[in-house]
C-alpha positions, 0 to 999 in steps of 0.5 A: 695414450702415451706409456706413463698414463697407461700406467697410471691408469692402471694403479688406478684401477687396481685400487678401485678393485681391491679396496672394495674388497678391504673395506668388506673384510678387512683383507681379500685372503679367506683364512682357512683358520676362521672357516669353520664347516662340518666336512663329515656332515656334507659342509654343514655349519657348526651349531650350538648343541647344549644337549650334548651328553658326550663330547660336550667340550664341543657343545658350545660349537658343534658340528655333531647333534645327540641323535647323531652321536647316539647312532654313531657310538652306539655301534662301537663297543669296548676293547676286552681289556682296554683300561679307562685311559685306552676308553678315554682316547677312543672317546676323544677320537669318535667324538671327531664328529662334533669338532667344528673345525673337522674341515681341517682334517677329514676330507674325502671321507677320511680321517687325518691323525696326528701321529703323536695322538696316534702314539699316545692312544696306542700306548694306552690300549697296547694291552687291550684285545683286538681280534683275539690279540693284544694290540701291543703284540699287533702293531709296533707303534701308534702310526702302525695302529692308525695306518691300520685302522685307515687312518692318514697320520701327519705330525702335529706341527702339520696343523692338518690332523686331529688332536685332542686339546685335554684342557678341554676335556672337565672330566675326572681322570682326563690325561695330561700329556703335554705334548698333546695339550696344545690346541691345533689351529688346530666316513660316517660310522663306517669309519669309526668302525674301523677302531675295532673291525682292523 
């Protein structure tokens, strides 16, 4: 077989291999933005959960079930002196277990939170009491506050961190921070206890 024939054969074989892949899925690359799985819950698939009483913004496609929310949220007490806004941010953060796209920000039993969310959460909770001291005197900023909760902290543009799209929350009194209102392509209860324990 001559050199020219080998090139034609190689191109032909490449086309034969790649065309079925393209026909089957439209692309031979899997986009991580379109693949959702529940890394917090052993990689099960998200599903509709119309009975959610908390984290209701995820009811149409959720990683958590009502009994899991009850078990998790039941172990966490509000911080003394926290404002309604602080409670709301804490609730948003705890609802990460329900996010159908949590595989973007939860892995290896560690939550990655957007620095912008950490700063807003810290600001909302800075007058609350943690371990007998005012949060604003214990930590200097949101990054430090989150990292002391054993969360990784990354800038929002990384698109691999948790934040909350406040447009999802239809309850009255939801915070409306422009920097956090954009949607990102965007360990069990022990992780959540770091909110209070550290």
